[in-house]
C-alpha positions in Angstrom: -28.5 17.3 24.5 -27.8 20.3 22.3 -24.9 22.8 22.5 -27.1 25.7 23.7 -28.2 23.6 26.7 -24.6 22.8 27.5 -23.5 26.4 27.2 -26.4 27.6 29.5 -25.5 24.8 32.0 -21.9 25.9 32.1 -23.0 29.5 32.6 -25.2 28.6 35.5 -22.4 26.6 37.1 -19.9 29.5 36.7 -22.2 32.3 37.8 -24.2 30.4 40.4 -27.3 32.1 39.1 -30.0 31.4 36.5 -30.5 35.1 36.1 -26.8 35.8 35.5 -26.6 32.9 33.1 -29.6 34.3 31.2 -28.0 37.8 31.0 -24.7 36.3 29.8 -26.4 34.6 26.9 -28.9 37.4 26.2 -32.0 35.4 27.0 -34.6 35.1 29.7 -34.4 33.1 33.0 -37.3 30.8 32.0 -35.4 29.7 28.9 -32.4 28.8 31.0 -34.6 26.9 33.4 -36.2 25.0 30.5 -32.9 24.0 29.0 -31.5 22.7 32.4 -34.7 20.8 33.1 -34.4 19.2 29.6 -30.8 18.1 30.3 -31.8 16.6 33.7 -34.7 14.7 32.1 -32.4 13.4 29.4 -29.7 12.0 31.8 -32.2 11.1 34.5 -30.4 12.9 37.4 -30.6 16.3 39.1 -27.6 18.4 37.9 -28.2 21.6 39.9 -29.3 22.0 43.5 -31.8 24.9 43.5 -32.2 25.1 47.3 -30.8 28.4 48.4 -27.8 29.5 46.3 -27.6 27.6 43.0 -24.8 25.0 43.0 -23.9 21.8 41.2 -24.8 18.4 42.5 -22.3 15.6 42.5 -23.8 14.5 39.1 -23.6 18.1 38.0 -19.9 18.3 38.7 -19.4 15.2 36.5 -21.6 16.6 33.7 -19.6 19.9 33.8 -16.4 18.0 32.8 -18.1 16.5 29.8 -19.9 19.7 28.9 -16.7 21.7 28.7 -15.0 19.0 26.6 -17.9 18.9 24.2 -18.0 22.7 23.8 -14.2 22.8 23.4 -14.2 20.1 20.7 -17.1 21.9 18.9 -15.4 25.3 18.9 -12.1 23.8 17.7 -13.8 22.0 14.8 -15.6 25.2 13.8 -12.3 27.2 14.0 -10.5 24.5 12.0 -12.9 24.6 9.1 -13.3 28.3 9.0 -9.6 28.6 8.2 -8.3 29.5 11.6 -5.4 27.6 13.2 -4.3 24.9 10.7 -4.0 21.5 12.4 -5.5 18.0 12.1 -4.1 15.3 9.8 -3.1 15.0 6.1 -2.8 11.6 4.5 -0.7 11.7 1.3 -0.2 8.8 -1.1 2.6 9.0 -3.7 4.6 6.8 -6.1 8.0 5.7 -4.9 9.8 7.7 -7.5 7.9 10.9 -6.8 8.5 10.5 -3.1 12.2 9.9 -3.6 12.9 13.3 -5.3 10.0 15.5 -6.0 8.2 15.6 -2.6 11.0 16.2 0.1 11.3 19.9 -0.5 7.5 20.4 -0.6 6.9 18.3 2.5 9.7 20.1 4.4 8.3 23.5 3.5 4.8 22.5 4.4 5.8 20.9 7.7 7.8 24.1 8.6 4.8 26.3 7.8 2.2 24.1 9.5 4.0 22.0 12.2 0.8 21.0 13.9 -0.6 19.1 10.9 0.0 15.4 11.4 1.5 14.3 8.0 1.3 10.7 7.0 3.0 9.7 3.7 2.4 6.3 2.1 4.1 5.1 -1.1 2.6 2.7 -3.7 1.9 2.0 -7.3 -0.7 4.2 -9.1 -3.5 1.7 -9.1 -3.2 1.2 -5.3 -3.1 4.9 -4.7 -6.2 5.5 -6.8 -8.0 2.7 -4.9 -6.9 4.2 -1.6 -8.2 7.6 -2.6 -11.6 6.2 -3.7 -11.9 4.2 -0.4 -11.1 7.3 1.7 -7.7 6.1 2.9 -5.9 9.1 1.4 -6.7 12.8 1.3 -4.7 13.3 -1.8 -2.4 11.2 -4.1 0.4 11.8 -6.6 -0.1 9.4 -9.6 1.1 8.9 -13.1 -1.4 10.2 -15.7 -4.8 11.8 -15.5 -7.9 9.9 -14.5 -11.2 9.9 -16.5 -13.2 11.2 -13.6 -14.7 14.7 -13.8 -15.6 14.6 -10.1 -12.0 14.6 -9.0 -9.7 17.6 -8.6 -6.6 16.9 -10.8 -3.6 19.2 -11.1 -0.6 18.4 -13.3 2.3 18.7 -10.9 5.3 17.3 -12.6 6.4 16.3 -16.1 8.7 13.3 -16.1 10.9 11.8 -18.8 11.4 8.1 -18.5 14.8 6.5 -19.4 15.9 3.0 -19.9 18.5 2.1 -17.2 21.2 -0.6 -17.6 24.5 -1.7 -16.1 26.3 -0.9 -19.4 26.4 2.2 -21.6 23.7 2.3 -24.3 23.7 4.2 -27.5 20.7 2.5 -29.2 17.7 0.5 -28.0 18.7 -3.1 -27.4 17.6 -5.6 -30.1 14.5 -7.6 -29.8 16.5 -10.7 -29.1 18.3 -8.9 -26.2 15.1 -7.6 -24.7 13.3 -11.0 -25.0 16.1 -12.7 -23.1 16.5 -9.9 -20.5 14.9 -9.2 -17.1 13.1 -6.0 -16.3 13.1 -4.8 -12.7 9.8 -3.2 -11.8 7.6 -2.1 -9.0 4.6 -4.3 -8.2 1.3 -4.7 -10.1 -0.5 -1.5 -10.7 2.6 0.6 -11.4 2.1 2.8 -14.5 5.9 2.6 -15.3 5.5 -1.2 -15.5 2.9 -0.7 -18.2 5.4 1.4 -20.1 7.7 -1.6 -20.1 5.0 -3.6 -21.8 4.6 -0.9 -24.5 8.4 -0.7 -25.0 8.6 -4.5 -25.5 5.6 -4.5 -27.8 7.1 -1.7 -30.0 10.2 -3.9 -30.3 8.2 -6.9 -31.3 8.7 -8.7 -28.0 5.5 -10.0 -26.3 7.0 -11.7 -23.3 9.8 -11.0 -20.9 10.8 -11.7 -17.4 9.8 -9.2 -14.8 10.9 -9.1 -11.2 8.9 -7.1 -8.6 10.7 -4.8 -6.2 9.4 -2.8 -3.3 11.9 0.0 -3.3 13.7 2.3 -5.7 17.2 1.6 -4.2 16.7 -2.1 -4.6 15.9 -1.7 -8.3 18.9 0.6 -9.0 21.2 -1.6 -7.0 20.2 -4.7 -8.9 20.3 -3.0 -12.3 23.9 -1.8 -11.4 24.8 -5.4 -10.5 23.7 -6.5 -14.0 20.4 -8.2 -13.1 18.4 -6.4 -15.8 16.9 -3.2 -17.1 14.5 -0.7 -15.5 12.4 2.3 -16.6 12.6 5.3 -14.2 12.3 9.1 -14.5 15.4 10.8 -15.7 15.4 13.2 -12.8 15.6 10.2 -10.5 18.4 8.6 -12.5 20.4 11.9 -12.5 20.1 12.1 -8.7 21.2 8.5 -8.1 23.7 7.7 -10.8 26.7 8.6 -8.6 25.5 5.9 -6.1 25.2 3.0 -8.6 27.1 1.9 -11.7 24.2 2.6 -14.0 23.7 4.2 -17.4 20.6 5.5 -19.2 19.1 5.7 -22.7 16.5 8.3 -23.7 13.2 7.1 -25.0 10.8 8.5 -27.6 8.3 11.1 -26.4 5.5 8.6 -26.8 7.2 6.2 -24.5 9.1 8.4 -22.2 6.8 11.4 -21.3 4.7 10.9 -18.2 2.8 13.5 -16.3 2.4 13.2 -12.5 -0.9 14.5 -11.2 -1.9 15.6 -7.8 -5.4 14.2 -7.3 -8.0 14.7 -4.6 -11.8 14.7 -4.1 -13.8 17.7 -5.0 -12.6 20.9 -3.3 -15.8 21.5 -1.3 -14.8 18.4 0.8 -11.3 19.6 1.7 -9.9 20.3 5.1 -7.9 23.5 5.7 -4.8 21.3 5.9 -5.4 19.8 2.4 -6.2 23.3 1.0 -2.9 24.7 2.4 -1.0 21.7 1.0 -2.5 22.1 -2.4 -1.6 25.8 -2.4 2.0 25.0 -1.3 2.3 22.5 -4.2 1.1 25.1 -6.7 3.6 27.7 -5.5 6.4 25.1 -5.6 5.8 24.2 -9.2 4.6 27.5 -10.7 7.6 29.6 -12.0 7.8 33.1 -10.7 7.5 35.8 -13.3 10.8 37.3 -14.3 11.6 40.8 -12.9 9.7 43.4 -14.9 7.6 40.8 -16.7 3.8 41.2 -16.8 1.9 38.2 -15.5 -0.9 37.1 -17.8 -3.9 35.3 -16.2 
């Protein structure tokens, strides 16, 4: 049952005439008749009573409901992917720290501009987010570091500076003995910041240390402030939350501390208009505007 048959069927039902339906769709009456007969053969019932004035049978009235719904769904889908009214869903995955501070302004702006897009945000460690993108559970993700996959669209969205966070002021890196006997509070397996803890310990000559997994940023900061152990978090996150917890930070070397957060999605020819609009909103939010009088260079 193709769309042309359904459109001709609706035209016959609305005009009460095979001739008028043919004129509406710029075809001939015999073509309309053939399409209606094909529909009736396919469903196995008579849809139109041809005795006297053309009218729908009981089965025809039922079919009319489905035909209108199918045509409407088809037309909405075409309009959506041709960049018309932006709606549908957008499934975003992001690291907990990125979600806490970087994304709220972007998500608020996007929701205001496209209120009919159904946003779903899920947080998790980088490894889980990458797996979710590959499995089709996310439309886009924000992860730490760039992936070695040329088939993915990757855009460097944010540059982070990690700091070591503790319950007491720090002027130098704790000694190897202190680090070896301390606990590090981290997100679960697959978190890229957790891997940086391993590098920090290795650089200090420490090859084993206690790590405790947490599921939320507030839990980590609260327990660090209570003296449970150390944590590595972006400086921008520390600056935003240091007034809430009794915590202090120590800057790390560029090799240890610099981390780029990437916006990653499948190839652009697979994107929905909602994802395209979200990507454009992200670029605008992180691209500095040229100073007044300055000449933009491509």
